[in-house]
C-alpha positions in Angstrom: 0.6 -15.0 9.4 -3.1 -14.8 9.7 -5.6 -12.5 8.0 -6.8 -9.4 9.9 -10.4 -9.6 11.2 -13.0 -7.4 9.7 -13.0 -5.3 12.9 -9.2 -4.8 12.8 -9.5 -3.9 9.1 -12.1 -1.2 9.8 -10.0 0.2 12.6 -7.0 0.4 10.3 -9.0 2.2 7.6 -10.2 4.6 10.3 -6.6 5.3 11.3 -5.4 5.5 7.6 -8.2 7.2 5.7 -6.1 7.6 2.5 -6.3 3.8 2.0 -9.3 2.0 0.8 -10.4 -1.6 0.8 -11.0 -2.7 -2.9 -11.4 -6.3 -4.0 -9.8 -7.6 -0.8 -6.7 -5.3 -1.0 -5.6 -2.2 0.7 -5.4 0.4 -2.2 -4.0 3.9 -2.4 -3.7 6.2 -5.4 -1.3 9.0 -6.1 -1.1 11.5 -8.9 2.1 13.3 -9.9 3.1 16.1 -12.3 4.5 13.7 -14.8 5.8 10.2 -15.5 9.3 10.9 -14.2 7.9 12.1 -10.8 5.8 9.0 -10.7 8.8 6.7 -11.4 10.9 8.5 -8.7 8.1 7.8 -6.2 7.9 4.1 -7.3 11.7 3.8 -6.8 11.4 5.2 -3.3 8.5 2.8 -2.6 10.7 -0.1 -3.8 13.4 0.8 -1.3 10.9 0.7 1.6 9.5 -2.5 0.3 12.9 -4.2 0.2 13.7 -2.9 3.6 10.4 -4.3 5.0 10.6 -7.5 3.0 7.0 -6.9 1.7 6.3 -5.8 -1.8 3.1 -4.0 -3.0 1.3 -4.5 -6.2 2.2 -1.4 -8.3 0.3 -0.1 -11.2 1.8 2.9 -13.1 -0.3 4.9 -15.7 1.8 7.9 -16.9 1.5 10.2 -13.8 -0.7 8.0 -11.7 0.4 5.3 -9.3 -1.8 2.8 -7.5 -0.4 0.6 -4.7 -2.1 -2.5 -3.6 -1.2 -4.4 -0.4 -2.2 -8.0 0.3 -0.4 -11.0 1.7 -0.9 -13.5 -1.1 0.5 -16.3 1.0 -2.1 -15.6 3.8 -4.9 -15.1 1.3 -5.8 -11.6 2.5 -4.7 -8.6 4.4 -2.4 -9.2 7.4 -0.6 -7.2 10.0 2.3 -7.1 7.5 0.1 -5.1 5.1 -1.1 -2.8 7.9 2.5 -2.0 8.9 3.4 -1.3 5.3 0.4 1.0 4.8 1.2 2.9 7.9 4.9 3.3 6.9 4.0 4.5 3.4 1.4 6.9 4.8 4.0 8.3 7.2 6.9 8.6 4.7 4.9 9.7 1.6 2.1 11.9 3.0 
């Protein structure tokens, strides 16, 4: 799978404004009421990731969760990351 072009990335970010491009990754942050709520969210993300066969980088800090999407095997953001970002945005708005 090839990396997305800069134009395609900018179009994706315009369509998905809750995601940001940070250090070559698609990044999105969530804040929850507590650690338990954050972990419940992460477990739901894990189920989607398994279903899609694409796994985000996940950083958990008490009640804050940061997801990072990048296709390490392609060396950048691909259509696979874009599909995952759109799915997460739709299911976890």
